[in-house]
C-alpha positions as CSV (number, residue, x, y, z in Angstrom):
1,M,88.0,26.8,162.8
2,Y,88.9,23.8,160.6
3,A,85.9,24.7,158.3
4,F,87.3,28.2,158.1
5,L,90.6,26.9,157.1
6,S,89.4,24.5,154.5
7,I,87.2,27.2,152.9
8,L,90.2,29.4,152.5
9,L,93.0,27.0,151.7
10,I,91.0,24.3,149.6
11,P,89.1,25.9,146.8
12,H,86.6,23.2,146.2
13,A,86.0,22.3,150.0
14,T,82.8,23.0,151.7
15,P,82.4,23.5,155.4
16,S,80.8,20.0,155.7
17,A,83.9,18.7,153.9
18,T,86.5,19.7,156.2
19,L,89.9,17.8,156.6
20,P,91.7,17.2,159.9
21,L,94.2,19.8,160.6
22,S,97.0,17.4,159.9
23,S,95.8,17.1,156.2
24,I,95.7,20.7,155.6
25,S,99.0,21.7,157.4
26,L,101.1,21.2,154.6
27,Q,98.9,23.1,152.4
28,V,98.7,25.9,154.9
29,I,102.6,26.1,155.0
30,M,103.0,25.8,151.3
31,K,100.6,28.4,150.3
32,A,101.8,30.8,153.3
33,S,105.4,30.4,152.1
34,I,104.3,31.2,148.6
35,L,102.6,34.2,149.6
36,V,105.5,35.5,151.9
37,S,108.0,34.9,149.1
38,A,106.1,36.8,146.3
39,C,105.4,40.0,149.0
40,A,109.1,40.0,150.0
41,A,110.0,39.9,146.4
42,V,107.8,42.8,145.7
43,L,108.7,44.9,148.7
44,L,112.5,44.4,148.4
45,A,112.8,44.6,144.8
46,P,115.1,47.7,143.9
47,L,113.2,50.6,142.7
48,E,114.5,50.7,139.2
49,I,113.4,47.2,138.6
50,L,110.0,48.4,139.3
51,G,110.4,51.1,136.8
52,A,110.4,54.1,139.2
53,A,112.8,56.7,138.1
54,L,115.0,58.2,140.6
55,P,115.8,61.7,140.7
56,E,119.5,62.4,140.6
57,D,119.8,63.2,144.4
58,V,118.0,60.3,145.5
59,S,119.5,57.0,146.3
60,P,117.8,53.8,147.2
61,V,119.5,52.2,150.2
62,D,120.9,48.6,149.8
63,I,119.5,46.8,152.7
64,S,121.0,43.4,151.9
65,T,124.5,44.5,153.3
66,R,123.3,46.7,156.1
67,Q,122.6,45.2,159.6
68,E,122.7,48.3,161.8
69,M,120.1,50.9,160.4
70,T,116.7,52.1,160.9
71,L,114.6,51.9,157.8
72,F,111.0,53.1,159.0
73,G,111.2,55.8,161.6
74,G,113.0,56.4,164.9
75,F,115.6,59.1,163.8
76,A,114.9,61.2,166.8
77,A,116.7,58.7,168.9
78,S,119.9,59.2,167.1
79,C,119.6,62.8,165.5
80,N,119.2,66.2,167.0
81,S,118.8,69.8,166.0
82,F,115.9,69.1,163.7
83,T,115.3,72.1,161.5
84,L,113.5,73.1,158.4
85,N,115.4,75.0,155.6
86,A,114.3,78.5,155.7
87,Q,114.3,79.1,151.9
88,Y,113.0,75.4,151.2
89,P,110.9,74.4,153.9
90,T,110.2,70.8,152.5
91,L,113.8,70.0,153.5
92,L,114.4,68.6,156.9
93,Y,118.1,69.0,158.4
94,A,119.3,67.3,161.5
95,N,122.7,66.1,163.0
96,C,122.8,62.4,163.1
97,R,125.1,59.9,164.8
98,T,126.9,57.4,162.3
99,I,127.7,53.9,163.3
100,S,131.1,54.8,164.3
101,G,129.6,57.4,166.8
102,A,130.5,60.5,164.8
103,W,128.1,63.2,164.0
104,K,126.9,64.0,160.5
105,T,124.8,66.8,159.1
106,S,122.1,65.5,156.9
107,H,118.9,66.5,155.0
108,L,116.1,65.1,153.4
109,S,113.2,66.2,151.2
110,L,109.9,65.5,152.8
111,N,108.5,65.2,149.4
112,L,110.0,61.9,149.2
113,C,108.3,60.9,152.6
114,L,104.8,62.7,152.5
115,A,101.7,62.9,150.7
116,N,98.5,64.9,150.9
117,R,95.4,62.8,151.3
118,C,92.6,65.1,151.3
119,G,94.2,67.7,153.7
120,T,95.7,65.1,155.8
121,L,99.6,64.5,155.8
122,A,100.3,60.8,155.3
123,S,103.4,58.8,155.0
124,A,103.9,57.8,151.3
125,S,107.0,57.1,149.3
126,R,107.5,60.0,146.8
127,G,104.1,61.5,148.1
128,G,104.9,65.0,146.5
129,Y,102.8,66.7,149.2
130,A,104.4,70.2,148.6
131,A,102.2,70.4,145.4
132,S,99.2,71.0,147.5
133,C,100.3,72.2,150.8
134,A,101.3,75.8,151.9
135,T,104.9,74.8,152.5
136,R,106.1,78.3,153.3
137,F,103.9,78.2,156.4
138,C,104.6,74.7,157.6
139,Q,106.6,74.2,161.0
140,L,108.5,71.8,162.6
141,I,107.9,71.4,166.4
142,G,110.3,68.7,167.8
143,S,109.6,65.9,165.3
144,R,106.2,66.8,164.6
145,Y,105.5,68.5,161.2
146,Q,102.5,70.7,160.6
147,C,101.2,72.3,157.5
148,N,98.0,73.7,155.9
149,C,97.1,71.4,152.9
150,N,94.2,71.6,150.4
151,G,91.4,69.3,151.3
152,C,89.0,67.2,148.9
153,S,86.6,70.2,148.8
154,N,89.5,72.8,147.9
155,N,89.2,73.6,151.8
156,E,92.5,74.3,153.6
157,V,93.1,71.8,156.4
158,F,95.7,72.0,159.2
159,S,97.5,68.6,159.6
160,I,100.2,67.3,161.9
161,I,102.3,64.2,161.2
162,E,105.0,62.7,163.6
163,L,108.0,62.5,161.4
164,N,109.8,60.1,163.9
165,D,107.3,57.3,162.8
166,I,108.4,57.8,158.9
167,V,112.1,59.4,159.2
168,G,115.2,57.2,160.1
169,N,118.9,57.4,160.4
170,D,120.9,55.3,158.1
171,N,124.5,55.8,159.3
172,G,124.1,59.5,159.7
173,D,121.8,60.0,156.5
174,L,118.1,60.7,157.0
175,I,116.2,58.3,155.3
176,C,112.4,57.5,154.6
177,H,110.8,54.6,152.6
178,G,114.2,53.3,151.6
179,L,115.1,56.7,150.0
180,K,117.8,59.2,151.2
181,Q,119.2,62.5,149.8
182,V,122.7,62.2,148.3
183,G,125.1,65.1,147.9
């Protein structure tokens, strides 16, 4: 194990030139903290800083001031009456509980949450799945969303995805990937 760590952490070390664990512990901690800091900075950076333009009716959620919220999934535990808009079946509607305990009707465009990956619905920020799926035939059964989507060979593929793994409740607002609908 020490040889493995020395190869990963000390660029010029060879398996035969391993250091005792105490000698590399500081290097491990320093490199790990640099890596974690870099990843956190990228993941938590506001979308505008990353150059991503937000549509007018979409708002990034400020996670620095919120303590009681679900960012990734779990909306089914605090929302009910899940439905799709009959005219715009990419819009998910639900009645969601706020932190104060009140109920609020909320909606979210699933285009913000899902992508079509060769016929399979997948979780993706601003995935835009509707461009390649037959949304007028999509259905919501409980919190499971099912659609026919174009596959990689231009074939139609039936796909199901569990929205409860992707969509959360932010104080009564449906949210996915840190984005929520406003208005």
